[in-house]
C-alpha positions as CSV (number, residue, x, y, z in Angstrom):
1,X,141.3,25.2,74.8
2,X,141.0,28.0,77.3
3,X,142.0,27.3,80.9
4,X,140.3,28.9,83.9
5,X,141.9,29.3,87.2
6,X,140.1,27.8,90.3
7,X,140.3,29.6,93.6
8,X,141.9,27.4,96.3
9,X,139.5,28.1,99.2
10,X,139.7,25.9,102.2
11,X,136.4,24.2,103.2
12,X,135.2,21.8,105.7
13,X,133.1,18.9,104.3
14,X,130.1,18.1,106.5
15,X,131.0,14.4,106.7
16,X,134.6,15.2,108.0
17,X,133.5,17.8,110.6
18,X,134.1,17.1,114.3
19,X,133.3,19.0,117.5
20,X,132.0,22.6,117.1
21,X,132.1,22.3,113.3
22,X,129.9,19.2,113.4
23,X,127.5,21.1,115.6
24,X,127.4,24.0,113.1
25,X,126.5,21.6,110.3
26,X,123.8,19.9,112.4
27,X,122.2,23.3,113.1
28,X,122.3,24.1,109.4
29,X,120.6,20.8,108.5
30,X,118.0,21.3,111.2
31,X,117.2,24.8,110.2
32,X,117.6,24.6,106.4
33,X,117.4,20.9,105.5
34,X,121.0,20.8,104.3
35,X,124.4,22.1,105.2
36,X,124.9,25.6,103.7
37,X,127.9,26.4,101.4
38,X,128.8,29.5,103.4
39,X,129.2,27.3,106.5
40,X,131.6,25.1,104.7
41,X,133.7,28.1,103.7
42,X,133.9,29.9,107.0
43,X,134.3,26.9,109.3
44,X,138.1,26.3,108.7
45,X,138.6,29.6,110.7
46,X,136.4,29.5,113.8
47,X,137.1,33.2,114.6
48,X,135.8,34.1,111.1
49,X,132.8,31.8,111.6
50,X,131.9,33.5,114.8
51,X,132.2,36.9,113.3
52,X,130.0,35.9,110.3
53,X,127.4,34.4,112.6
54,X,127.3,37.5,114.7
55,X,126.9,39.8,111.6
56,X,124.1,37.6,110.3
57,X,122.3,37.6,113.6
58,X,122.8,41.4,113.9
59,X,121.5,42.2,110.5
60,X,118.8,39.6,110.1
61,X,117.5,38.1,113.4
62,X,117.4,40.8,116.0
63,X,114.1,42.4,116.8
64,X,115.1,45.9,115.6
65,X,117.0,44.8,112.5
66,X,118.5,47.8,110.5
67,X,117.2,46.0,107.3
68,X,113.6,45.8,106.3
69,X,112.2,42.4,105.2
70,X,112.4,43.6,101.6
71,X,116.0,44.6,102.0
72,X,116.9,41.2,103.5
73,X,115.2,39.5,100.6
74,X,117.0,41.7,98.1
75,X,120.3,41.0,99.8
76,X,119.7,37.3,99.7
77,X,118.8,37.4,96.0
78,X,121.9,39.3,95.1
79,X,124.3,37.1,97.1
80,X,122.6,34.0,95.7
81,X,123.2,35.3,92.2
82,X,126.8,36.2,92.9
83,X,127.7,32.8,94.2
84,X,125.9,31.0,91.3
85,X,123.1,29.6,93.5
86,X,119.8,28.2,92.4
87,X,117.5,30.6,90.4
């Protein structure tokens, strides 16, 4: 039998989150209907979470985004495939 190694990545479970982390999960649920996996991965380090949120807003949400709508869709599709998301 072949063994595979599993990455030991710290995560925050939505039901165990408190304070700012709980607020982040609430915002995810309100916006997307469920907590996002990326949120669970970046929330153990709040500095990282703030940087990721800033980058996301900078690339996707500002009025003059450097990415076109098509580029944002392509980026989302590639990332979703890389992380083994839904088809």
